[in-house]
Every structure is written in structure tokens, then in C-alpha cells.
C-alpha positions in Angstrom: 122.0 95.9 113.8 119.0 94.6 114.4 115.7 95.0 112.6 112.7 97.4 113.8 110.2 95.5 115.2 106.0 96.1 114.6 103.3 94.3 115.8 100.0 94.7 113.6 96.6 93.8 115.4 93.4 94.0 113.8 90.7 91.4 113.9 90.1 91.9 109.9 93.1 89.4 108.7 93.2 91.4 105.0 94.3 94.1 107.2 97.6 92.2 108.6 98.2 91.0 105.2 98.2 93.9 103.4 100.8 95.6 105.8 102.8 92.4 106.5 104.6 92.3 103.3 104.9 96.2 102.4 106.8 96.6 106.0 109.1 93.5 105.5 109.5 94.7 102.2 110.2 97.9 104.2 113.1 96.1 106.3 111.2 95.7 109.3 110.6 92.7 111.0 106.3 92.0 111.7 104.4 90.3 113.7 100.1 90.3 113.2 97.7 89.3 115.4 93.9 89.3 114.5 93.0 89.4 118.5 93.7 90.8 121.3 94.2 88.3 124.0 96.9 86.8 121.4 98.4 90.2 121.0 98.5 91.0 124.6 100.1 87.5 125.4 102.7 88.3 123.1 103.2 91.5 124.9 103.9 90.4 128.3 106.6 88.6 126.4 108.4 91.2 124.4 108.4 95.0 124.0 108.5 95.9 120.0 109.5 98.5 118.5 106.5 99.9 116.9 102.6 98.6 117.1 99.9 99.2 114.7 96.0 98.4 116.4 92.9 98.8 115.3 90.6 100.5 117.4 87.0 98.6 117.3 87.9 94.8 118.3 86.3 92.3 120.5 87.8 91.8 123.9 89.9 94.3 125.0 89.8 97.9 122.3 92.4 99.5 120.9 92.4 102.3 123.0 92.8 99.5 125.8 95.6 98.0 124.1 97.3 100.9 123.6 97.1 101.7 127.7 98.6 98.0 128.0 101.7 99.1 126.1 102.0 102.5 126.9 102.5 100.8 130.7 104.7 97.8 129.5 107.2 99.6 126.6 106.9 103.5 127.3 109.4 104.1 124.6 107.1 102.3 121.8 105.3 103.9 119.2 102.1 103.4 118.8 99.6 103.8 115.8 95.6 103.1 116.1 93.6 103.1 112.8 90.4 102.8 112.9 87.4 102.7 109.8 85.2 104.8 112.8 87.3 107.4 113.4 86.0 110.3 115.5 87.2 113.7 116.7 87.0 112.5 120.2 88.5 109.2 119.5 91.6 110.3 117.7 91.7 113.3 120.7 91.1 110.6 123.4 94.1 108.1 121.5 96.4 110.9 121.1 96.3 112.0 124.8 96.8 108.8 125.6 100.3 108.2 124.3 99.0 107.3 120.2 102.1 108.0 117.8 99.1 108.9 115.0 95.1 107.9 114.2 95.0 106.6 110.8 91.2 106.4 109.1 90.5 103.0 107.4 90.3 103.0 104.1 94.7 104.3 103.6 97.1 103.2 101.5 
């Protein structure tokens, strides 16, 4: 049985540094990206089971990344995380297919 794969995209390295060991301890296979260009290049190669993406980033932002993931990997779940959460952005993310919308900081 293969491990569930997770892609973490956040331009703040500390987010990946904290999430990766926690998720790996829970049995997930995790890849971390700090820029959307690298994550999008990896998305062209493979579909992860779960994507965790920051909302506000340089280049392609979290909403754009969410849209690309849902086009390429429609069965993948996407969790949007942000320090700038609004009701409008949460609603937009969920309408575009996000599984959840979580504001930072979170535990």
C-alpha cells in the first residue's frame, strides 16, 4: 500500500519546516515548495493526493494554484492556508474546489 502524498506550498519556509515532520510522522510522503513556479513544475510531473497552499505569494497565488491543481488533478484535495483570511477569500476558495480554508497561525 502506497503512502498518501502531500505537496506543501508556502513562501514562508517555516511553514514547510513545521508541517513536513508532523505529516511524515503521521505516515504521509511530503514534498515542500517555497515558490509557486517550482510547485507548478512538479505538478506537471505528478498529482499529489493532497495539496496545502498559501494564499498570498509572489507569482501564481494560492487561488491560481488551486485552479491549476483542480484542472490537472481533479481528485486531489486542496487546503488553502493564509494569514490574510477573509470571508470572501474563503468562499472563493471553497467554490473553486478547496477542501478547507485555514487561517494562520494554526496548530
